[in-house]
Backbone as a printed PyTorch tensor [residue, N CA C, xyz], in Angstrom:
tensor([[[110.9310,  87.9050,  85.5100],
         [109.5910,  87.7550,  86.0490],
         [109.7190,  87.3490,  87.5130]],

        [[108.8700,  87.9160,  88.3640],
         [108.9100,  87.5320,  89.7660],
         [108.3280,  86.1330,  89.9290]],

        [[108.6390,  85.5130,  91.0190],
         [108.2090,  84.1380,  91.3030],
         [106.6860,  84.0560,  91.4070]],

        [[106.1120,  83.1560,  90.6520],
         [104.6710,  82.9090,  90.7210],
         [104.4060,  81.9340,  91.8570]],

        [[103.2480,  82.0710,  92.5360],
         [103.0150,  81.3010,  93.7530],
         [101.7390,  80.4770,  93.7600]],

        [[100.8510,  80.6720,  92.7960],
         [ 99.5650,  79.9770,  92.8500],
         [ 99.7180,  78.5050,  92.5000]],

        [[ 98.6570,  77.7480,  92.7320],
         [ 98.6580,  76.3210,  92.4140],
         [ 98.6960,  76.0410,  90.9190]],

        [[ 98.4690,  77.0610,  90.1070],
         [ 98.4940,  76.8820,  88.6550],
         [ 99.5830,  77.7540,  88.0190]],

        [[100.6260,  78.0560,  88.8040],
         [101.7040,  78.9150,  88.3230],
         [102.4220,  78.3150,  87.1100]],

        [[102.5130,  76.9910,  87.0470],
         [103.1680,  76.3590,  85.8990],
         [102.4000,  76.6470,  84.6120]],

        [[101.0630,  76.6610,  84.6990],
         [100.2490,  76.9810,  83.5220],
         [100.4510,  78.4400,  83.1120]],

        [[100.5730,  79.3210,  84.0930],
         [100.8210,  80.7370,  83.7890],
         [102.1640,  80.8780,  83.0790]],

        [[103.1830,  80.1880,  83.5810],
         [104.5030,  80.2680,  82.9560],
         [104.4720,  79.7380,  81.5240]],

        [[103.7690,  78.6420,  81.2910],
         [103.6430,  78.1080,  79.9260],
         [102.9420,  79.1170,  79.0240]],

        [[101.8950,  79.7250,  79.5470],
         [101.1380,  80.7380,  78.8050],
         [102.0340,  81.9290,  78.4480]],

        [[102.7830,  82.4200,  79.4160],
         [103.6740,  83.5620,  79.1700],
         [104.7220,  83.2040,  78.1170]],

        [[105.3120,  82.0240,  78.2310],
         [106.3000,  81.5940,  77.2380],
         [105.6940,  81.5020,  75.8470]],

        [[104.4680,  80.9990,  75.7640],
         [103.7600,  80.9070,  74.4860],
         [103.5480,  82.3000,  73.8930]],

        [[103.0690,  83.2310,  74.7180],
         [102.8090,  84.5990,  74.2430],
         [104.1000,  85.2940,  73.8180]],

        [[105.1630,  85.0940,  74.5850],
         [106.4520,  85.6960,  74.2190],
         [106.9560,  85.1290,  72.9010]],

        [[106.8310,  83.8190,  72.7340],
         [107.2950,  83.1720,  71.5050],
         [106.5060,  83.6470,  70.2930]],

        [[105.2380,  83.9850,  70.5060],
         [104.4140,  84.4470,  69.3890],
         [104.5030,  85.9580,  69.1960]],

        [[105.3190,  86.6210,  70.0190],
         [105.5100,  88.0660,  69.8850],
         [104.3240,  88.8780,  70.3360]],

        [[103.5000,  88.3090,  71.2190],
         [102.2930,  89.0270,  71.6600],
         [102.2490,  89.1610,  73.1820]],

        [[103.3940,  89.5090,  73.7580],
         [103.4620,  89.6880,  75.2040],
         [103.8320,  91.1290,  75.5040]],

        [[103.0680,  91.7560,  76.3840],
         [103.3080,  93.1330,  76.8040],
         [103.6370,  93.0870,  78.2930]],

        [[104.9080,  92.9990,  78.6240],
         [105.3260,  92.8110,  80.0190],
         [104.8120,  93.8950,  80.9630]],

        [[104.9220,  95.1890,  80.6110],
         [104.4760,  96.1970,  81.5790],
         [103.0070,  96.0600,  81.9780]],

        [[102.1530,  95.6740,  81.0530],
         [100.7330,  95.5510,  81.3710],
         [100.3670,  94.1120,  81.7130]],

        [[100.5770,  93.2060,  80.7780],
         [100.1820,  91.8220,  80.9870],
         [100.9490,  91.1820,  82.1400]],

        [[102.2660,  91.3790,  82.1680],
         [103.0890,  90.7580,  83.2040],
         [102.6670,  91.1810,  84.5940]],

        [[102.4750,  92.4820,  84.7650],
         [102.0520,  92.9940,  86.0700],
         [100.7040,  92.4140,  86.4680]],

        [[ 99.7290,  92.4580,  85.5800],
         [ 98.3720,  92.0340,  85.9330],
         [ 98.2570,  90.5330,  86.1560]],

        [[ 98.9960,  89.7350,  85.4170],
         [ 98.8950,  88.2850,  85.6490],
         [ 99.6030,  87.9130,  86.9510]],

        [[100.6770,  88.6300,  87.3090],
         [101.3300,  88.3860,  88.5990],
         [100.4330,  88.8120,  89.7590]],

        [[ 99.7320,  89.9280,  89.5900],
         [ 98.7940,  90.3590,  90.6310],
         [ 97.6690,  89.3390,  90.8110]],

        [[ 97.1760,  88.7930,  89.7040],
         [ 96.1540,  87.7470,  89.7690],
         [ 96.7040,  86.5090,  90.4760]],

        [[ 97.9070,  86.1020,  90.1200],
         [ 98.5590,  84.9600,  90.7520],
         [ 98.7020,  85.1860,  92.2660]],

        [[ 99.1510,  86.3830,  92.6530],
         [ 99.2930,  86.7060,  94.0820],
         [ 97.9460,  86.6850,  94.7960]],

        [[ 96.9190,  87.2450,  94.1470],
         [ 95.5760,  87.2490,  94.7230],
         [ 95.1050,  85.8220,  94.9970]],

        [[ 95.2820,  84.9370,  94.0220],
         [ 94.8420,  83.5470,  94.1750],
         [ 95.6490,  82.8420,  95.2670]],

        [[ 96.9420,  83.0760,  95.2920],
         [ 97.8050,  82.4450,  96.2970],
         [ 97.4840,  82.9430,  97.7010]],

        [[ 97.1960,  84.2350,  97.8260],
         [ 96.9240,  84.8280,  99.1400],
         [ 95.5320,  84.4950,  99.6730]],

        [[ 94.5720,  84.2480,  98.7870],
         [ 93.1850,  84.0890,  99.2160],
         [ 92.6200,  82.6780,  99.0870]],

        [[ 93.3860,  81.7750,  98.5170],
         [ 92.9210,  80.4010,  98.3320],
         [ 94.0450,  79.4520,  98.7500]],

        [[ 93.7310,  78.1990,  98.8140],
         [ 94.7380,  77.1990,  99.1810],
         [ 95.9110,  77.3090,  98.2090]],

        [[ 97.1480,  77.2610,  98.7170],
         [ 98.3300,  77.4620,  97.8510],
         [ 98.4290,  76.5140,  96.6600]],

        [[ 97.8340,  75.3250,  96.7660],
         [ 97.9310,  74.3570,  95.6740],
         [ 96.6280,  74.2280,  94.8880]],

        [[ 95.7110,  75.1470,  95.1250],
         [ 94.4080,  75.0770,  94.4630],
         [ 94.5380,  75.3300,  92.9680]],

        [[ 93.7500,  74.5880,  92.1860],
         [ 93.6520,  74.8620,  90.7610],
         [ 92.8100,  76.1130,  90.5720]],

        [[ 92.9310,  76.7320,  89.4230],
         [ 92.1480,  77.9310,  89.1500],
         [ 90.6610,  77.5740,  89.1150]],

        [[ 89.8560,  78.3880,  89.7870],
         [ 88.4140,  78.1510,  89.8460],
         [ 87.6560,  79.3640,  89.3120]],

        [[ 86.3890,  79.1390,  89.0430],
         [ 85.5230,  80.2210,  88.5890],
         [ 85.4270,  81.3040,  89.6470]],

        [[ 85.3850,  80.9060,  90.9130],
         [ 85.2870,  81.8730,  92.0140],
         [ 86.5080,  82.8030,  92.0250]],

        [[ 87.7030,  82.2240,  91.8440],
         [ 88.9260,  83.0470,  91.8060],
         [ 88.8280,  84.1000,  90.7030]],

        [[ 88.4740,  83.6390,  89.5250],
         [ 88.4140,  84.5200,  88.3630],
         [ 87.3490,  85.5870,  88.5510]],

        [[ 86.1650,  85.1770,  89.0050],
         [ 85.0700,  86.1350,  89.1760],
         [ 85.4110,  87.1970,  90.2240]],

        [[ 86.0320,  86.7800,  91.3160],
         [ 86.3830,  87.7530,  92.3580],
         [ 87.4780,  88.7030,  91.8830]],

        [[ 88.4850,  88.1790,  91.1960],
         [ 89.5630,  89.0380,  90.7060],
         [ 89.0510,  90.0070,  89.6370]],

        [[ 88.1900,  89.5360,  88.7720],
         [ 87.7500,  90.3410,  87.6370],
         [ 86.5610,  91.2430,  87.9450]],

        [[ 85.9900,  91.1270,  89.1360],
         [ 84.8580,  91.9840,  89.5020],
         [ 85.2900,  93.4450,  89.4230]],

        [[ 84.4020,  94.2750,  88.9510],
         [ 84.7060,  95.6970,  88.8210],
         [ 84.8320,  96.3210,  90.2040]],

        [[ 85.9280,  97.0150,  90.4160],
         [ 86.1850,  97.6700,  91.6940],
         [ 85.5460,  99.0530,  91.7150]],

        [[ 85.2790,  99.5470,  92.9000],
         [ 84.6260, 100.8540,  93.0160],
         [ 85.4980, 101.9750,  92.4510]],

        [[ 86.7990, 101.7460,  92.3710],
         [ 87.7260, 102.7650,  91.8550],
         [ 87.9500, 102.6650,  90.3530]],

        [[ 87.2950, 101.7020,  89.7030],
         [ 87.5350, 101.4500,  88.2840],
         [ 86.4110, 101.9400,  87.3960]],

        [[ 86.7980, 102.3430,  86.1950],
         [ 85.8200, 102.5190,  85.1250],
         [ 85.7470, 101.1850,  84.3920]],

        [[ 84.8130, 101.0580,  83.4860],
         [ 84.7420,  99.8250,  82.7010],
         [ 86.0220,  99.6310,  81.8980]],

        [[ 86.5800, 100.7220,  81.3880],
         [ 87.8160, 100.6350,  80.5990],
         [ 88.9980, 100.1920,  81.4490]],

        [[ 89.1340, 100.7510,  82.6500],
         [ 90.2730, 100.3620,  83.4910],
         [ 90.1230,  98.9230,  83.9730]],

        [[ 88.8840,  98.4780,  84.1960],
         [ 88.6660,  97.0740,  84.5430],
         [ 89.0930,  96.1760,  83.3920]],

        [[ 88.7580,  96.5740,  82.1810],
         [ 89.1540,  95.7950,  81.0010],
         [ 90.6730,  95.7110,  80.8900]],

        [[ 91.3570,  96.8040,  81.1420],
         [ 92.8270,  96.8050,  81.0820],
         [ 93.4060,  95.8450,  82.1120]],

        [[ 92.8600,  95.8590,  83.3160],
         [ 93.3730,  95.0140,  84.3970],
         [ 93.0840,  93.5390,  84.1540]],

        [[ 91.9400,  93.2240,  83.5720],
         [ 91.4990,  91.8240,  83.4840],
         [ 91.6730,  91.1990,  82.1020]],

        [[ 92.0540,  91.9740,  81.1150],
         [ 92.1620,  91.4560,  79.7500],
         [ 93.0760,  90.2400,  79.6610]],

        [[ 94.2100,  90.2720,  80.3400],
         [ 95.1590,  89.1650,  80.2400],
         [ 94.5770,  87.8930,  80.8700]],

        [[ 93.7090,  88.0330,  81.8520],
         [ 93.0790,  86.8560,  82.4700],
         [ 92.1260,  86.2130,  81.4590]],

        [[ 91.3900,  87.0290,  80.7140],
         [ 90.5150,  86.4890,  79.6710],
         [ 91.3360,  85.7300,  78.6230]],

        [[ 92.4610,  86.3350,  78.2310],
         [ 93.3190,  85.7020,  77.2220],
         [ 93.8960,  84.3940,  77.7730]],

        [[ 94.3000,  84.4160,  79.0360],
         [ 94.8430,  83.2230,  79.6970],
         [ 93.7960,  82.1050,  79.7420]],

        [[ 92.5650,  82.4500,  80.1170],
         [ 91.4910,  81.4440,  80.1840],
         [ 91.2100,  80.8840,  78.7890]],

        [[ 91.1990,  81.7400,  77.7800],
         [ 90.9940,  81.2720,  76.4070],
         [ 92.1000,  80.2950,  76.0060]],

        [[ 93.3380,  80.6270,  76.3350],
         [ 94.4870,  79.7460,  76.0660],
         [ 94.2740,  78.3800,  76.7200]],

        [[ 93.8730,  78.3740,  77.9870],
         [ 93.6650,  77.1120,  78.7120],
         [ 92.4900,  76.3250,  78.1330]],

        [[ 91.3940,  76.9930,  77.8220],
         [ 90.2010,  76.3180,  77.2990],
         [ 90.4780,  75.6840,  75.9380]],

        [[ 91.2230,  76.3660,  75.0970],
         [ 91.5450,  75.8270,  73.7640],
         [ 92.3860,  74.5580,  73.8580]],

        [[ 93.0800,  74.3950,  74.9540],
         [ 93.9290,  73.2220,  75.1490],
         [ 93.2860,  72.1910,  76.0800]],

        [[ 92.0310,  72.4460,  76.4670],
         [ 91.3150,  71.5160,  77.3360],
         [ 91.8750,  71.4550,  78.7470]],

        [[ 92.4830,  72.5630,  79.2090],
         [ 93.1240,  72.5670,  80.5220],
         [ 92.2750,  73.1980,  81.6170]],

        [[ 91.1120,  73.7490,  81.2630],
         [ 90.2130,  74.3170,  82.2760],
         [ 88.7930,  74.3660,  81.7450]],

        [[ 87.8520,  74.3710,  82.6850],
         [ 86.4420,  74.5740,  82.3530],
         [ 85.9790,  75.9520,  82.8110]],

        [[ 86.8830,  76.7380,  83.3670],
         [ 86.5420,  78.0710,  83.8700],
         [ 86.1020,  78.9400,  82.7000]],

        [[ 85.0030,  79.6600,  82.9090],
         [ 84.4700,  80.5620,  81.8850],
         [ 85.1250,  81.9340,  82.0010]],

        [[ 85.2240,  82.6040,  80.8700],
         [ 85.7470,  83.9680,  80.9000],
         [ 84.7650,  84.8600,  81.6500]],

        [[ 85.2950,  85.8150,  82.4220],
         [ 84.4100,  86.7090,  83.1750],
         [ 83.6720,  87.6700,  82.2490]],

        [[ 82.6360,  88.2590,  82.7660],
         [ 81.8440,  89.2240,  82.0150],
         [ 82.7100,  90.4080,  81.6380]],

        [[ 82.5620,  90.8390,  80.4190],
         [ 83.2820,  92.0240,  79.9470],
         [ 82.3030,  93.1910,  79.9870]],

        [[ 82.7000,  94.2610,  80.6460],
         [ 81.8280,  95.4260,  80.7670],
         [ 81.8740,  96.2630,  79.5020]],

        [[ 80.7380,  96.8230,  79.1530],
         [ 80.6630,  97.6860,  77.9800],
         [ 81.3970,  98.9900,  78.2940]],

        [[ 82.2640,  99.4040,  77.3690],
         [ 83.0320, 100.6390,  77.5700],
         [ 82.0960, 101.8440,  77.5820]],

        [[ 82.3230, 102.7150,  78.5570],
         [ 81.5360, 103.9390,  78.6230],
         [ 82.0970, 104.9380,  77.6100]],

        [[ 81.2440, 105.7930,  77.1080],
         [ 81.7810, 106.8360,  76.2220],
         [ 82.6730, 107.7680,  77.0420]],

        [[ 83.7510, 108.2120,  76.4220],
         [ 84.6540, 109.1220,  77.1220],
         [ 83.9870, 110.4710,  77.3070]],

        [[ 84.1540, 111.0470,  78.4680],
         [ 83.5760, 112.3520,  78.7700],
         [ 84.7030, 113.3230,  79.0930]],

        [[ 85.6500, 113.4200,  78.1720],
         [ 86.8040, 114.2590,  78.3970],
         [ 86.5870, 115.6290,  77.7740]],

        [[ 86.7860, 116.6550,  78.5640],
         [ 86.7040, 118.0180,  78.0650],
         [ 88.0970, 118.6170,  78.1160]],

        [[ 88.6640, 118.9610,  76.9810],
         [ 90.0110, 119.5200,  76.9950],
         [ 90.0390, 120.8680,  77.7140]],

        [[ 91.1850, 121.1410,  78.2920],
         [ 91.3590, 122.3980,  79.0140],
         [ 92.3860, 123.2330,  78.2670]],

        [[ 92.0310, 124.4470,  77.9400],
         [ 92.9650, 125.3450,  77.2520],
         [ 93.6580, 126.2250,  78.2910]],

        [[ 94.9810, 126.1010,  78.3630],
         [ 95.7520, 126.9100,  79.2870],
         [ 95.8560, 128.3370,  78.7570]],

        [[ 95.7780, 129.3110,  79.6610],
         [ 96.0200, 130.6820,  79.2120],
         [ 97.5230, 130.9400,  79.2310]],

        [[ 97.9510, 132.0810,  78.7470],
         [ 99.3850, 132.3800,  78.6090],
         [100.1190, 132.3150,  79.9420]],

        [[ 99.5180, 132.8430,  80.9970],
         [100.1790, 132.8230,  82.3060],
         [100.3440, 131.3990,  82.8260]],

        [[ 99.3300, 130.5710,  82.6360],
         [ 99.4270, 129.1740,  83.0680],
         [100.5320, 128.4380,  82.3060]],

        [[100.6260, 128.6900,  81.0030],
         [101.6870, 128.0550,  80.2090],
         [103.0670, 128.5150,  80.6700]],

        [[103.2260, 129.8090,  80.8910],
         [104.5180, 130.3320,  81.3610],
         [104.8910, 129.6940,  82.6920]],

        [[103.9420, 129.6220,  83.6080],
         [104.2070, 129.0180,  84.9200],
         [104.5430, 127.5320,  84.7940]],

        [[103.8120, 126.8380,  83.9400],
         [104.0590, 125.4150,  83.7520],
         [105.4770, 125.1750,  83.2480]],

        [[105.8720, 125.8860,  82.2070],
         [107.2120, 125.6790,  81.6510],
         [108.3040, 126.2030,  82.5810]],

        [[108.0020, 127.2340,  83.3710],
         [108.9680, 127.7070,  84.3700],
         [109.2480, 126.6080,  85.3820]],

        [[108.2110, 125.9200,  85.8250],
         [108.3810, 124.8170,  86.7760],
         [109.1420, 123.6620,  86.1130]],

        [[108.8010, 123.3400,  84.8710],
         [109.5350, 122.2780,  84.1460],
         [111.0230, 122.6100,  84.0750]],

        [[111.3300, 123.8700,  83.8250],
         [112.7260, 124.2920,  83.6760],
         [113.4750, 124.3890,  84.9990]],

        [[112.7530, 124.3450,  86.1120],
         [113.4180, 124.5390,  87.4100],
         [113.5070, 123.2520,  88.2330]],

        [[113.3330, 122.1120,  87.5930],
         [113.4680, 120.8340,  88.3000],
         [114.9050, 120.6960,  88.7980]],

        [[115.0500, 120.3680,  90.0620],
         [116.3700, 120.1970,  90.6730],
         [116.6310, 118.7140,  90.8990]],

        [[117.8310, 118.2510,  90.5510],
         [118.1770, 116.8490,  90.8320],
         [118.1640, 116.5940,  92.3350]],

        [[117.7410, 115.4230,  92.7270],
         [117.6420, 115.0580,  94.1330],
         [118.8840, 114.2910,  94.5620]],

        [[119.6870, 114.9090,  95.4090],
         [120.8690, 114.2790,  96.0040],
         [121.7510, 113.5670,  94.9860]],

        [[121.9130, 114.1790,  93.8120],
         [122.7920, 113.6110,  92.8020],
         [122.3120, 112.3150,  92.1800]],

        [[121.0470, 111.9740,  92.3530],
         [120.5310, 110.7370,  91.7590],
         [120.4180, 110.8890,  90.2430]],

        [[120.9310, 109.9130,  89.5450],
         [120.9640, 109.9500,  88.0830],
         [119.5680, 110.0990,  87.4810]],

        [[118.5830, 109.3860,  88.0140],
         [117.2180, 109.4440,  87.4680],
         [116.6600, 110.8620,  87.5520]],

        [[116.9460, 111.5680,  88.6270],
         [116.4150, 112.9310,  88.7440],
         [117.1750, 113.8990,  87.8440]],

        [[118.4400, 113.6190,  87.5750],
         [119.2050, 114.4410,  86.6260],
         [118.6500, 114.2460,  85.2160]],

        [[118.3250, 113.0120,  84.8690],
         [117.7230, 112.7270,  83.5610],
         [116.3620, 113.4080,  83.4580]],

        [[115.5790, 113.3430,  84.5150],
         [114.2660, 113.9940,  84.5400],
         [114.4190, 115.5040,  84.3380]],

        [[115.4160, 116.1040,  84.9770],
         [115.6420, 117.5390,  84.8490],
         [115.9000, 117.9220,  83.3980]],

        [[116.5630, 117.0510,  82.6410],
         [116.8700, 117.3220,  81.2450],
         [115.7130, 116.9840,  80.3030]],

        [[114.9820, 115.9090,  80.5950],
         [113.9710, 115.4270,  79.6450],
         [112.5920, 116.0660,  79.8020]],

        [[112.1830, 116.3720,  81.0160],
         [110.8260, 116.8950,  81.2250],
         [110.5670, 118.1780,  80.4310]],

        [[111.4650, 119.1790,  80.4800],
         [111.1950, 120.3870,  79.6850],
         [111.0950, 120.1050,  78.1850]],

        [[111.9480, 119.2200,  77.6880],
         [111.9340, 118.8900,  76.2590],
         [110.6590, 118.1370,  75.9060]],

        [[110.2960, 117.1700,  76.7270],
         [109.1140, 116.3500,  76.4740],
         [107.8550, 117.2100,  76.3750]],

        [[107.6490, 118.0930,  77.3570],
         [106.4230, 118.8920,  77.3540],
         [106.4260, 119.9580,  76.2610]],

        [[107.5970, 120.4830,  75.9120],
         [107.6490, 121.4240,  74.7890],
         [107.3620, 120.7110,  73.4740]],

        [[107.8130, 119.4760,  73.3560],
         [107.5110, 118.6840,  72.1700],
         [106.0010, 118.4700,  72.0480]],

        [[105.3600, 118.0920,  73.1360],
         [103.9030, 117.8990,  73.1200],
         [103.1940, 119.2030,  72.7490]],

        [[103.6190, 120.2890,  73.3780],
         [102.9690, 121.5850,  73.1720],
         [103.1470, 122.0800,  71.7370]],

        [[104.3480, 121.9300,  71.2030],
         [104.6240, 122.5190,  69.8880],
         [104.1280, 121.6670,  68.7220]],

        [[103.8830, 120.3800,  68.9520],
         [103.4800, 119.5000,  67.8460],
         [102.0490, 119.0150,  67.9250]],

        [[101.4670, 119.0180,  69.1130],
         [100.1440, 118.4270,  69.2800],
         [100.1990, 116.9100,  69.3610]],

        [[101.3940, 116.3780,  69.4770],
         [101.5920, 114.9320,  69.5630],
         [100.9360, 114.3950,  70.8410]],

        [[100.4450, 113.1810,  70.7790],
         [ 99.8970, 112.5290,  71.9690],
         [101.0440, 112.0620,  72.8610]],

        [[100.7910, 111.9530,  74.1520],
         [101.8480, 111.5780,  75.0890],
         [102.4350, 110.2160,  74.7420]],

        [[101.6080, 109.2640,  74.3650],
         [102.1110, 107.9300,  74.0210],
         [103.0050, 107.9930,  72.7900]],

        [[102.6220, 108.7880,  71.8170],
         [103.4460, 108.9290,  70.6150],
         [104.8260, 109.4740,  70.9750]],

        [[104.8650, 110.4840,  71.7990],
         [106.1460, 111.0870,  72.1870],
         [106.9660, 110.1220,  73.0360]],

        [[106.3180, 109.4280,  73.9270],
         [107.0110, 108.5110,  74.8260],
         [107.6520, 107.3490,  74.0890]],

        [[107.0410, 106.9040,  72.9890],
         [107.5540, 105.7530,  72.2450],
         [108.5320, 106.1240,  71.1300]],

        [[108.8350, 107.4100,  70.9810],
         [109.7830, 107.8120,  69.9470],
         [111.1610, 107.2240,  70.2010]],

        [[111.8260, 106.9000,  69.1150],
         [113.2170, 106.4490,  69.1760],
         [114.0660, 107.4770,  68.4400]],

        [[115.3490, 107.4400,  68.7020],
         [116.2690, 108.3970,  68.0970],
         [116.1430, 108.4110,  66.5750]],

        [[115.9860, 107.2350,  65.9610],
         [115.9150, 107.1760,  64.4980],
         [114.6140, 107.7570,  63.9360]],

        [[113.6270, 108.0420,  64.7940],
         [112.3680, 108.6320,  64.3420],
         [112.4450, 110.1490,  64.2110]],

        [[113.5470, 110.7350,  64.6680],
         [113.6610, 112.1960,  64.6890],
         [114.7750, 112.6340,  63.7370]],

        [[114.4130, 113.4840,  62.7890],
         [115.3720, 114.0530,  61.8420],
         [115.4640, 115.5450,  62.1360]],

        [[116.4300, 115.9300,  62.9790],
         [116.5740, 117.3220,  63.3660],
         [117.0210, 118.1980,  62.1980]],

        [[117.7960, 117.6330,  61.2770],
         [118.2860, 118.4100,  60.1400],
         [117.1330, 118.9330,  59.2780]],

        [[116.0810, 118.1260,  59.1290],
         [114.9430, 118.5220,  58.2940],
         [113.7040, 118.8810,  59.1180]],

        [[113.8060, 118.7820,  60.4450],
         [112.6730, 119.1350,  61.3050],
         [111.4930, 118.1960,  61.1530]],

        [[111.7700, 116.8860,  61.0540],
         [110.6960, 115.9020,  60.8480],
         [110.7330, 114.8530,  61.9600]],

        [[109.5540, 114.5320,  62.4630],
         [109.4040, 113.4480,  63.4280],
         [108.4700, 112.4230,  62.8100]],

        [[108.9380, 111.1850,  62.7240],
         [108.1410, 110.0930,  62.1770],
         [107.6090, 109.2680,  63.3490]],

        [[106.3170, 109.0240,  63.3670],
         [105.6910, 108.2880,  64.4670],
         [105.2590, 106.9220,  63.9450]],

        [[106.1080, 105.8900,  64.1120],
         [105.8510, 104.5990,  63.4700],
         [104.9500, 103.6460,  64.2360]],

        [[104.6260, 103.8740,  65.4800],
         [103.8900, 102.9140,  66.2940],
         [102.3830, 102.9690,  66.0880]],

        [[101.9170, 103.8870,  65.2710],
         [100.4840, 104.0750,  65.1240],
         [100.0820, 103.8900,  63.6710]],

        [[ 98.8220, 103.5480,  63.4340],
         [ 98.3800, 103.2720,  62.0710],
         [ 98.6680, 104.4130,  61.0960]],

        [[ 98.4420, 105.6360,  61.5210],
         [ 98.7250, 106.7730,  60.6560],
         [100.1050, 107.3090,  60.9910]],

        [[100.9430, 107.4270,  59.9970],
         [102.2500, 108.0360,  60.2310],
         [102.0760, 109.5390,  60.0930]],

        [[102.3880, 110.2390,  61.1340],
         [102.2750, 111.6860,  61.1260],
         [103.6640, 112.2880,  61.0650]],

        [[103.8400, 113.2610,  60.2650],
         [105.1240, 113.9600,  60.2130],
         [104.8740, 115.4010,  60.6420]],

        [[105.6040, 115.8320,  61.6380],
         [105.5080, 117.2040,  62.1110],
         [106.6780, 117.9650,  61.5300]],

        [[106.3880, 119.0540,  60.8670],
         [107.4460, 119.8450,  60.2440],
         [107.5210, 121.2190,  60.9020]],

        [[108.4930, 121.9790,  60.5030],
         [108.7160, 123.3250,  61.0400],
         [108.8870, 123.3030,  62.5470]],

        [[109.7320, 122.4070,  63.0300],
         [109.9650, 122.3000,  64.4610],
         [111.0070, 123.3030,  64.9540]],

        [[111.6540, 123.9900,  64.0370],
         [112.7000, 124.9200,  64.4440],
         [112.1590, 126.2250,  64.9150]]])
């Protein structure tokens, strides 16, 4: 974890340790957002200031670039942190307003045959950049990843979270354990 700088950084560290110990810490999302909140408070308020309602309200205010859902993702850990502090009598700060999620307005796009051919041609022609290992791995994984999505209908998150033990190539079965419904895709050959 990067160094926390706010006047209440010790409380954040205690909170993070508590969440990790209880198995309910998501470093990529929670860790990033709580550090950004800590930096915001340190940069915009007195370095030794305790957490205030103004800090929380300003950080959690919906930005012009955010949907209600993306605001919730960014600020959820702050709500959880405030709840943790309030339950222990460590703050009087109120949780910020939670915006009602908008209905999704996603319209799927069906690629025609030429678009699919072009897409996979580009996936297959990725060139490693100056011998960098990450780009060599990308050259190998991107074509496989997108063909897996295309051939199974799997969601990107499902494919991204797969582990080696979830794939049975001998029987053509993929087990997706991270989601409530276990889906098995067959006839992958």
